[in-house]
The first five atom37 places (N, CA, C, CB, O) and aatype in JSON, in Angstrom:
{
  "aatype": [12, 15, 13, 6, 11, 10, 10, 19, 10, 7, 19, 9, 0, 0, 13, 10, 9, 7, 14, 16, 1, 10, 14, 0, 18, 0, 15, 11, 10, 0, 10, 0, 19, 1, 11, 10, 1, 16, 10, 0, 3, 3, 0, 5, 1, 0, 19, 1, 6, 6, 19, 7, 3, 0, 19, 3, 19, 3, 17, 1, 15, 13, 3, 14, 1, 5, 18, 3, 14, 1, 1, 9, 9, 1, 3, 0, 10, 10, 0, 6, 14, 10, 1, 16, 6, 14, 10, 9, 0, 6, 14, 1, 9, 14, 6, 14, 5, 14, 19, 6, 14, 0, 10, 6, 7, 16, 1, 1, 6, 15, 14],
  "atom_mask": [
    [1, 1, 1, 1, 1],
    [1, 1, 1, 1, 1],
    [1, 1, 1, 1, 1],
    [1, 1, 1, 1, 1],
    [1, 1, 1, 1, 1],
    [1, 1, 1, 1, 1],
    [1, 1, 1, 1, 1],
    [1, 1, 1, 1, 1],
    [1, 1, 1, 1, 1],
    [1, 1, 1, 0, 1],
    [1, 1, 1, 1, 1],
    [1, 1, 1, 1, 1],
    [1, 1, 1, 1, 1],
    [1, 1, 1, 1, 1],
    [1, 1, 1, 1, 1],
    [1, 1, 1, 1, 1],
    [1, 1, 1, 1, 1],
    [1, 1, 1, 0, 1],
    [1, 1, 1, 1, 1],
    [1, 1, 1, 1, 1],
    [1, 1, 1, 1, 1],
    [1, 1, 1, 1, 1],
    [1, 1, 1, 1, 1],
    [1, 1, 1, 1, 1],
    [1, 1, 1, 1, 1],
    [1, 1, 1, 1, 1],
    [1, 1, 1, 1, 1],
    [1, 1, 1, 1, 1],
    [1, 1, 1, 1, 1],
    [1, 1, 1, 1, 1],
    [1, 1, 1, 1, 1],
    [1, 1, 1, 1, 1],
    [1, 1, 1, 1, 1],
    [1, 1, 1, 1, 1],
    [1, 1, 1, 1, 1],
    [1, 1, 1, 1, 1],
    [1, 1, 1, 1, 1],
    [1, 1, 1, 1, 1],
    [1, 1, 1, 1, 1],
    [1, 1, 1, 1, 1],
    [1, 1, 1, 1, 1],
    [1, 1, 1, 1, 1],
    [1, 1, 1, 1, 1],
    [1, 1, 1, 1, 1],
    [1, 1, 1, 1, 1],
    [1, 1, 1, 1, 1],
    [1, 1, 1, 1, 1],
    [1, 1, 1, 1, 1],
    [1, 1, 1, 1, 1],
    [1, 1, 1, 1, 1],
    [1, 1, 1, 1, 1],
    [1, 1, 1, 0, 1],
    [1, 1, 1, 1, 1],
    [1, 1, 1, 1, 1],
    [1, 1, 1, 1, 1],
    [1, 1, 1, 1, 1],
    [1, 1, 1, 1, 1],
    [1, 1, 1, 1, 1],
    [1, 1, 1, 1, 1],
    [1, 1, 1, 1, 1],
    [1, 1, 1, 1, 1],
    [1, 1, 1, 1, 1],
    [1, 1, 1, 1, 1],
    [1, 1, 1, 1, 1],
    [1, 1, 1, 1, 1],
    [1, 1, 1, 1, 1],
    [1, 1, 1, 1, 1],
    [1, 1, 1, 1, 1],
    [1, 1, 1, 1, 1],
    [1, 1, 1, 1, 1],
    [1, 1, 1, 1, 1],
    [1, 1, 1, 1, 1],
    [1, 1, 1, 1, 1],
    [1, 1, 1, 1, 1],
    [1, 1, 1, 1, 1],
    [1, 1, 1, 1, 1],
    [1, 1, 1, 1, 1],
    [1, 1, 1, 1, 1],
    [1, 1, 1, 1, 1],
    [1, 1, 1, 1, 1],
    [1, 1, 1, 1, 1],
    [1, 1, 1, 1, 1],
    [1, 1, 1, 1, 1],
    [1, 1, 1, 1, 1],
    [1, 1, 1, 1, 1],
    [1, 1, 1, 1, 1],
    [1, 1, 1, 1, 1],
    [1, 1, 1, 1, 1],
    [1, 1, 1, 1, 1],
    [1, 1, 1, 1, 1],
    [1, 1, 1, 1, 1],
    [1, 1, 1, 1, 1],
    [1, 1, 1, 1, 1],
    [1, 1, 1, 1, 1],
    [1, 1, 1, 1, 1],
    [1, 1, 1, 1, 1],
    [1, 1, 1, 1, 1],
    [1, 1, 1, 1, 1],
    [1, 1, 1, 1, 1],
    [1, 1, 1, 1, 1],
    [1, 1, 1, 1, 1],
    [1, 1, 1, 1, 1],
    [1, 1, 1, 1, 1],
    [1, 1, 1, 1, 1],
    [1, 1, 1, 0, 1],
    [1, 1, 1, 1, 1],
    [1, 1, 1, 1, 1],
    [1, 1, 1, 1, 1],
    [1, 1, 1, 1, 1],
    [1, 1, 1, 1, 1],
    [1, 1, 1, 1, 1]
  ],
  "atom_positions": [
    [[1.01, -1.0, -0.04], [0.05, 0.1, -0.08], [0.93, 1.3, 0.22], [-1.18, -0.06, 0.97], [1.82, 1.29, 1.06]],
    [[0.66, 2.12, -0.39], [1.29, 3.31, -1.09], [1.15, 4.47, 0.41], [0.22, 3.84, -2.81], [0.14, 4.44, 1.12]],
    [[1.93, 5.12, 0.59], [1.47, 6.28, 1.47], [0.34, 7.16, 1.75], [2.08, 6.96, 1.3], [-0.27, 7.57, 2.74]],
    [[0.3, 7.35, 0.07], [-0.73, 8.36, -0.01], [-2.36, 7.55, 0.43], [-0.65, 9.03, -1.73], [-3.3, 8.1, 1.01]],
    [[-2.28, 6.16, -0.05], [-3.18, 5.46, 0.7], [-3.54, 5.29, 1.93], [-3.06, 4.66, 0.52], [-4.57, 4.8, 2.39]],
    [[-2.89, 5.61, 2.31], [-2.54, 5.2, 4.1], [-3.1, 6.64, 4.85], [-0.35, 4.92, 4.56], [-3.89, 6.72, 5.79]],
    [[-2.49, 7.64, 4.18], [-2.94, 8.79, 4.99], [-4.55, 9.02, 4.53], [-1.92, 10.18, 4.67], [-5.24, 9.7, 5.29]],
    [[-5.12, 8.49, 3.4], [-6.54, 8.8, 3.18], [-7.53, 7.77, 3.74], [-6.79, 8.94, 1.71], [-8.75, 7.87, 3.72]],
    [[-6.63, 6.55, 4.37], [-7.38, 5.5, 5.47], [-7.59, 5.96, 6.85], [-6.55, 4.17, 5.67], [-8.39, 5.71, 7.74]],
    [[-6.2, 7.02, 6.67], [-5.94, 7.81, 8.52], [-6.75, 8.65, 8.83], [0.0, 0.0, 0.0], [-7.27, 8.75, 9.94]],
    [[-7.04, 9.66, 7.49], [-8.09, 11.17, 7.48], [-9.79, 10.01, 7.79], [-8.04, 12.45, 5.11], [-10.66, 10.25, 8.63]],
    [[-9.76, 9.11, 7.04], [-11.27, 8.53, 7.01], [-11.42, 7.85, 8.87], [-11.41, 6.92, 5.43], [-12.27, 8.12, 9.72]],
    [[-10.52, 7.16, 8.93], [-10.54, 7.01, 10.65], [-10.41, 7.84, 11.31], [-9.73, 6.35, 11.25], [-11.0, 7.61, 12.36]],
    [[-9.84, 8.95, 11.3], [-9.96, 9.95, 12.29], [-11.58, 10.66, 12.05], [-8.6, 11.08, 12.09], [-12.12, 11.15, 13.04]],
    [[-12.13, 10.67, 11.0], [-13.59, 11.2, 10.99], [-14.72, 10.41, 11.64], [-14.0, 11.38, 9.62], [-15.75, 10.76, 12.22]],
    [[-14.01, 8.9, 11.24], [-15.55, 7.86, 11.53], [-15.45, 7.46, 13.17], [-15.55, 6.0, 10.39], [-16.4, 7.3, 13.93]],
    [[-13.88, 7.34, 13.51], [-13.9, 7.0, 14.75], [-13.97, 8.45, 16.27], [-12.52, 6.05, 14.67], [-14.46, 8.53, 17.4]],
    [[-13.27, 9.2, 15.49], [-13.56, 10.54, 16.2], [-12.23, 10.77, 16.97], [0.0, 0.0, 0.0], [-11.72, 9.73, 17.39]],
    [[-11.38, 12.24, 17.31], [-10.5, 12.33, 17.58], [-10.53, 11.85, 19.01], [-10.12, 13.39, 17.21], [-9.37, 11.57, 19.3]],
    [[-11.13, 11.69, 19.77], [-11.16, 11.27, 21.46], [-10.86, 9.35, 21.33], [-13.26, 11.79, 22.4], [-10.28, 8.8, 22.27]],
    [[-11.21, 8.75, 20.44], [-10.92, 7.34, 20.56], [-10.17, 6.9, 19.71], [-11.88, 6.58, 20.55], [-10.14, 5.69, 19.48]],
    [[-9.26, 7.94, 18.93], [-8.38, 7.08, 17.87], [-7.26, 6.9, 18.15], [-8.25, 7.52, 16.65], [-6.58, 6.33, 17.29]],
    [[-6.47, 7.37, 19.69], [-5.14, 6.83, 20.09], [-5.55, 5.85, 20.18], [-4.36, 7.22, 21.15], [-4.9, 5.02, 19.54]],
    [[-6.8, 5.28, 20.95], [-6.8, 3.73, 21.71], [-6.94, 2.81, 20.55], [-8.19, 3.42, 22.9], [-6.48, 1.67, 20.64]],
    [[-7.54, 3.21, 19.47], [-7.93, 2.1, 18.66], [-6.36, 2.18, 17.62], [-9.72, 2.41, 17.76], [-6.1, 1.12, 17.05]],
    [[-5.54, 3.13, 17.44], [-4.36, 3.22, 16.79], [-3.46, 2.58, 18.04], [-4.0, 4.81, 16.22], [-2.26, 2.73, 17.8]],
    [[-3.65, 2.09, 18.99], [-2.33, 1.43, 19.75], [-3.05, -0.02, 20.01], [-1.72, 2.35, 21.42], [-2.36, -0.88, 20.56]],
    [[-4.12, -0.27, 19.72], [-4.77, -1.52, 19.58], [-4.23, -2.22, 17.9], [-6.61, -1.17, 19.75], [-3.97, -3.39, 17.62]],
    [[-4.2, -1.17, 17.16], [-3.56, -1.57, 15.82], [-2.28, -1.95, 15.7], [-3.61, -0.64, 14.98], [-1.93, -2.83, 14.91]],
    [[-1.42, -1.28, 16.53], [-0.28, -0.93, 16.67], [0.32, -2.34, 17.32], [-0.21, 0.41, 17.47], [1.35, -2.93, 16.99]],
    [[-0.35, -2.59, 18.02], [-0.25, -4.51, 19.13], [-0.31, -5.26, 17.95], [-1.96, -5.23, 20.51], [0.69, -5.64, 17.35]],
    [[-1.73, -5.54, 17.5], [-2.09, -6.39, 16.56], [-0.74, -6.8, 15.61], [-3.27, -5.72, 15.79], [-0.13, -7.86, 15.5]],
    [[-0.57, -5.63, 15.05], [0.78, -5.5, 13.97], [1.86, -6.3, 14.55], [1.43, -3.85, 13.76], [2.5, -6.93, 13.7]],
    [[2.25, -6.46, 15.77], [3.19, -6.58, 16.68], [3.17, -7.89, 16.69], [3.04, -5.93, 17.92], [4.13, -8.54, 16.28]],
    [[2.05, -8.45, 17.16], [1.92, -9.77, 17.29], [2.28, -10.48, 16.29], [0.81, -10.08, 17.58], [3.17, -11.33, 16.27]],
    [[1.15, -9.92, 14.89], [1.43, -10.76, 13.79], [2.66, -11.06, 13.16], [0.81, -10.37, 12.94], [2.86, -12.02, 12.41]],
    [[3.84, -9.82, 13.66], [4.92, -10.11, 12.74], [5.63, -11.0, 14.07], [5.86, -8.58, 11.94], [6.49, -11.8, 13.7]],
    [[5.38, -10.96, 15.5], [5.89, -12.17, 15.81], [5.62, -13.51, 15.57], [5.91, -12.16, 16.72], [6.4, -14.46, 15.58]],
    [[4.64, -13.5, 15.38], [3.77, -14.78, 14.76], [4.34, -15.46, 13.64], [2.37, -14.37, 14.24], [4.66, -16.65, 13.55]],
    [[4.44, -14.35, 12.63], [5.76, -14.75, 11.5], [6.88, -14.98, 11.77], [6.12, -13.9, 10.63], [7.27, -16.03, 11.27]],
    [[7.38, -14.61, 12.19], [8.91, -14.88, 12.78], [8.76, -16.01, 13.24], [9.53, -13.96, 13.91], [9.34, -16.88, 12.58]],
    [[8.12, -16.42, 14.27], [8.24, -17.53, 14.9], [7.68, -18.47, 13.93], [7.64, -17.52, 16.21], [8.23, -19.52, 14.26]],
    [[6.95, -18.72, 12.98], [6.61, -19.65, 12.12], [7.88, -19.54, 11.13], [5.14, -19.4, 11.5], [8.46, -20.62, 11.09]],
    [[8.29, -18.86, 10.57], [9.38, -18.77, 9.94], [10.83, -19.56, 10.71], [9.46, -17.27, 9.75], [11.58, -20.45, 10.29]],
    [[10.82, -18.99, 11.67], [12.11, -20.03, 12.51], [11.69, -20.97, 12.73], [12.75, -19.73, 13.82], [12.65, -21.74, 12.71]],
    [[10.47, -21.72, 13.06], [10.07, -22.92, 13.26], [10.36, -23.86, 11.72], [8.51, -22.76, 13.78], [10.64, -25.05, 11.85]],
    [[10.3, -23.52, 10.92], [10.15, -23.96, 9.44], [11.52, -24.2, 9.33], [9.5, -22.89, 8.29], [11.88, -25.34, 9.04]],
    [[12.68, -22.98, 9.58], [13.85, -23.45, 9.21], [14.5, -24.1, 10.23], [14.58, -22.53, 8.71], [15.6, -24.49, 9.84]],
    [[14.26, -24.38, 11.4], [14.57, -25.33, 12.35], [14.26, -26.73, 11.96], [13.91, -25.0, 13.53], [14.9, -27.66, 12.44]],
    [[13.01, -26.97, 10.85], [12.37, -28.2, 11.1], [13.01, -28.73, 9.59], [10.49, -28.14, 11.39], [13.21, -29.93, 9.44]],
    [[13.31, -27.78, 8.48], [14.12, -27.79, 6.99], [15.22, -27.61, 7.2], [13.84, -26.84, 5.94], [16.05, -28.24, 6.54]],
    [[15.49, -26.99, 7.86], [16.92, -25.97, 7.56], [17.13, -25.39, 6.61], [0.0, 0.0, 0.0], [16.38, -25.62, 5.66]],
    [[18.39, -24.22, 6.4], [18.52, -23.12, 5.47], [18.66, -23.85, 3.93], [19.89, -22.15, 5.91], [18.55, -23.22, 2.88]],
    [[18.87, -25.05, 4.02], [19.71, -25.86, 2.64], [18.33, -25.44, 2.0], [20.28, -27.97, 2.65], [18.63, -25.07, 0.87]],
    [[17.17, -25.32, 2.14], [15.85, -25.37, 1.08], [15.92, -24.03, 0.88], [14.23, -25.92, 1.61], [15.98, -23.25, 1.84]],
    [[15.92, -23.57, -0.51], [15.9, -22.53, -1.11], [14.48, -22.68, -2.2], [17.37, -22.36, -1.73], [14.32, -23.45, -3.13]],
    [[13.61, -21.64, -1.67], [12.23, -21.75, -2.36], [12.2, -20.44, -3.11], [10.9, -21.92, -1.29], [12.51, -19.29, -2.81]],
    [[11.63, -21.12, -4.43], [11.54, -19.87, -5.47], [10.06, -19.08, -5.48], [11.82, -20.48, -7.09], [9.11, -19.53, -6.12]],
    [[9.99, -17.87, -4.71], [8.9, -17.53, -4.49], [8.01, -16.38, -6.14], [9.24, -16.81, -2.92], [7.02, -15.71, -6.43]],
    [[8.61, -16.61, -6.39], [8.01, -16.35, -7.87], [7.1, -17.43, -8.71], [9.23, -16.12, -8.78], [6.3, -17.17, -9.6]],
    [[7.42, -18.64, -8.2], [6.23, -19.53, -9.01], [5.39, -19.65, -7.81], [6.68, -21.2, -9.76], [4.89, -20.78, -7.82]],
    [[5.15, -19.22, -7.16], [3.97, -19.03, -6.17], [2.99, -17.52, -6.4], [4.73, -19.01, -4.57], [1.95, -17.17, -5.84]],
    [[3.79, -16.87, -7.4], [2.75, -15.37, -7.64], [1.43, -15.65, -8.37], [3.56, -14.11, -8.71], [1.35, -16.26, -9.43]],
    [[0.49, -15.17, -7.73], [-0.73, -15.51, -8.82], [-1.04, -14.51, -9.87], [-2.1, -15.7, -8.11], [-1.95, -14.5, -10.69]],
    [[0.1, -13.54, -9.63], [-0.32, -12.66, -11.26], [0.25, -13.41, -12.45], [0.45, -10.93, -11.44], [0.16, -12.91, -13.57]],
    [[0.83, -14.55, -12.26], [1.39, -15.18, -13.34], [0.07, -15.88, -14.18], [2.55, -16.27, -12.78], [0.01, -16.16, -15.38]],
    [[-0.9, -16.04, -13.19], [-2.02, -16.37, -14.31], [-3.03, -15.35, -14.64], [-2.85, -17.56, -13.9], [-4.23, -15.6, -14.54]],
    [[-2.57, -14.11, -15.07], [-3.33, -13.55, -15.56], [-3.62, -13.37, -17.01], [-3.19, -12.77, -15.07], [-2.65, -12.99, -17.67]],
    [[-4.7, -13.54, -17.65], [-5.0, -13.99, -18.71], [-4.33, -13.08, -19.49], [-6.29, -14.18, -18.92], [-3.65, -13.53, -20.4]],
    [[-4.4, -11.46, -19.26], [-3.83, -10.74, -20.13], [-2.16, -10.81, -20.4], [-4.25, -9.53, -19.75], [-1.56, -10.43, -21.4]],
    [[-1.51, -11.55, -18.96], [-0.08, -11.41, -19.4], [0.18, -12.7, -20.2], [1.0, -11.24, -18.12], [1.06, -12.78, -21.05]],
    [[-0.59, -13.65, -19.89], [-0.32, -14.96, -20.95], [-0.61, -14.87, -22.07], [-0.92, -16.1, -20.74], [0.04, -15.49, -22.91]],
    [[-1.86, -13.92, -22.47], [-2.01, -13.73, -24.02], [-0.76, -13.18, -24.74], [-3.19, -12.73, -24.31], [-0.21, -13.63, -25.74]],
    [[-0.37, -11.83, -23.81], [0.78, -10.89, -24.25], [1.93, -11.92, -24.23], [1.05, -9.49, -23.19], [2.83, -11.9, -25.06]],
    [[1.86, -12.73, -23.32], [3.14, -13.68, -23.55], [3.35, -14.46, -24.85], [3.13, -14.73, -22.52], [4.3, -14.44, -25.63]],
    [[2.02, -15.27, -24.88], [1.91, -15.93, -26.25], [2.18, -14.94, -28.0], [0.24, -16.5, -26.12], [2.7, -15.22, -29.08]],
    [[1.62, -14.0, -27.51], [1.72, -13.24, -29.06], [3.06, -12.87, -29.13], [0.75, -11.82, -29.33], [3.63, -12.84, -30.22]],
    [[3.58, -12.6, -28.18], [5.22, -12.17, -28.44], [6.33, -13.23, -28.77], [5.81, -11.5, -27.11], [7.3, -13.15, -29.51]],
    [[5.83, -14.31, -27.94], [6.89, -15.42, -28.0], [7.29, -15.62, -29.28], [6.44, -16.71, -27.48], [6.44, -15.27, -30.11]],
    [[8.41, -16.11, -29.78], [8.8, -16.58, -31.08], [7.96, -18.1, -31.21], [10.6, -16.7, -31.18], [7.54, -18.89, -30.36]],
    [[7.94, -18.08, -32.67], [6.71, -19.22, -33.31], [7.6, -20.5, -33.13], [6.13, -18.96, -35.29], [8.7, -20.58, -33.68]],
    [[7.06, -21.52, -32.32], [7.82, -22.96, -32.3], [7.56, -23.35, -33.79], [7.15, -24.23, -31.1], [6.51, -23.05, -34.37]],
    [[8.64, -24.08, -34.39], [8.76, -24.81, -35.21], [8.4, -26.33, -35.29], [9.72, -24.58, -35.38], [9.22, -27.19, -34.95]],
    [[7.3, -26.6, -35.7], [6.7, -28.0, -35.41], [6.14, -28.75, -36.8], [5.41, -27.81, -34.29], [5.61, -28.11, -37.71]],
    [[6.3, -30.0, -36.84], [5.82, -30.79, -37.91], [4.03, -30.58, -37.71], [6.47, -32.52, -37.75], [3.51, -30.53, -36.6]],
    [[3.21, -30.48, -39.08], [1.9, -30.64, -38.81], [1.31, -31.82, -38.41], [1.33, -30.3, -39.72], [1.61, -32.97, -38.75]],
    [[0.1, -31.26, -37.35], [-0.61, -32.68, -36.72], [-1.31, -33.62, -37.83], [-1.9, -32.26, -35.57], [-1.64, -34.79, -37.61]],
    [[-1.45, -33.13, -38.75], [-2.36, -33.96, -39.88], [-1.56, -34.28, -40.96], [-3.61, -33.16, -40.5], [-1.43, -33.42, -41.83]],
    [[-0.92, -35.49, -41.1], [-0.01, -35.94, -42.36], [-0.97, -35.59, -43.55], [0.45, -37.73, -42.35], [-2.2, -35.54, -43.46]],
    [[-0.17, -35.34, -44.79], [-0.77, -35.24, -46.06], [-1.26, -36.83, -46.11], [0.33, -34.67, -47.33], [-0.73, -37.67, -45.38]],
    [[-2.39, -37.17, -47.1], [-2.32, -38.72, -47.02], [-1.22, -39.31, -48.24], [-4.02, -39.38, -47.28], [-0.7, -38.83, -49.26]],
    [[-1.21, -40.08, -47.82], [0.05, -40.63, -49.39], [-0.84, -41.77, -49.78], [2.18, -41.44, -48.95], [-1.39, -42.63, -49.08]],
    [[-0.86, -41.5, -51.41], [-1.38, -42.16, -52.31], [-0.5, -42.95, -52.78], [-1.91, -41.5, -53.14], [0.48, -42.52, -53.38]],
    [[-0.77, -44.59, -52.52], [0.14, -45.77, -53.36], [0.12, -45.46, -54.14], [-0.02, -47.05, -53.56], [-0.86, -44.91, -54.65]],
    [[1.85, -45.76, -54.99], [1.47, -45.87, -56.37], [1.19, -47.25, -57.06], [2.47, -45.26, -57.07], [1.74, -48.25, -56.6]],
    [[0.46, -47.32, -58.03], [-0.05, -48.15, -58.84], [0.9, -49.18, -59.12], [-0.5, -47.54, -59.91], [2.01, -48.89, -59.56]],
    [[0.57, -50.34, -58.91], [1.55, -51.32, -58.86], [0.95, -52.36, -60.18], [1.65, -52.05, -57.17], [-0.2, -52.73, -60.4]],
    [[2.31, -52.68, -60.97], [1.84, -53.26, -62.41], [0.98, -54.51, -62.53], [3.05, -53.6, -63.22], [1.46, -55.49, -61.96]],
    [[0.09, -54.65, -63.01], [-0.85, -55.72, -63.16], [-0.3, -57.02, -63.96], [-2.07, -55.13, -63.88], [-0.37, -56.92, -65.18]],
    [[0.2, -58.15, -63.49], [0.77, -59.25, -64.18], [-0.58, -59.44, -65.03], [1.35, -60.6, -63.17], [-1.67, -59.03, -64.64]],
    [[-0.35, -60.14, -66.32], [-1.4, -60.61, -66.95], [-1.72, -62.04, -66.35], [-1.13, -60.6, -68.42], [-0.96, -62.69, -65.63]],
    [[-3.07, -62.46, -66.79], [-3.15, -63.57, -65.92], [-2.98, -64.46, -67.29], [-4.61, -63.75, -64.84], [-3.12, -64.02, -68.44]],
    [[-2.7, -65.66, -66.96], [-2.43, -66.84, -67.75], [-3.87, -67.41, -68.55], [-1.78, -67.98, -66.7], [-4.88, -67.63, -67.88]],
    [[-3.84, -67.54, -69.57], [-4.58, -68.31, -70.05], [-4.86, -69.71, -69.96], [-4.41, -68.1, -70.85], [-3.86, -70.41, -69.8]],
    [[-5.96, -70.31, -70.02], [-5.73, -71.6, -69.88], [-5.92, -71.97, -68.66], [0.0, 0.0, 0.0], [-6.32, -73.12, -68.47]],
    [[-5.64, -71.01, -67.43], [-5.59, -71.54, -65.99], [-6.91, -70.78, -65.28], [-3.99, -71.12, -65.18], [-7.23, -69.59, -65.32]],
    [[-7.57, -71.91, -64.6], [-8.73, -71.42, -63.78], [-8.67, -71.84, -62.53], [-9.97, -71.79, -64.26], [-8.19, -72.9, -62.14]],
    [[-9.36, -70.67, -61.66], [-9.25, -71.22, -60.12], [-10.43, -72.05, -60.1], [-9.28, -70.03, -58.83], [-11.42, -71.96, -60.82]],
    [[-10.21, -72.83, -59.23], [-11.6, -73.51, -58.46], [-12.07, -73.14, -57.54], [-11.6, -74.65, -58.03], [-11.25, -73.15, -56.62]],
    [[-13.22, -72.69, -57.18], [-13.8, -72.5, -55.87], [-14.25, -73.44, -55.16], [-14.67, -71.78, -55.87], [-14.89, -74.39, -55.6]],
    [[-13.93, -73.22, -53.89], [-13.93, -74.72, -53.02], [-15.43, -74.7, -52.44], [-12.61, -74.83, -51.53], [-15.83, -75.62, -51.73]]
  ]
}
């Protein structure tokens, strides 16, 4: 969140909560942020103790912005085309085989 947005939220909170109750709510918010930070640090420390420092996680692979359809289409359009063979092969017409002349006087008997 940018500083301007935080400032706007602070001004709106000052009007809604009132100047008399604002310091109490600000201290409660600061306490909640400290508790969340402590919980996050403890969880991170526990994971490092269990797994070790050798595990290196690529957090970019977990970024949900990579599934944005606009980005996927833009990347597909800007990518170099792949050289592939056609999926459907052209039908091959067999070459005509020479027909041997039938011998006269020989007949096949049917069973």
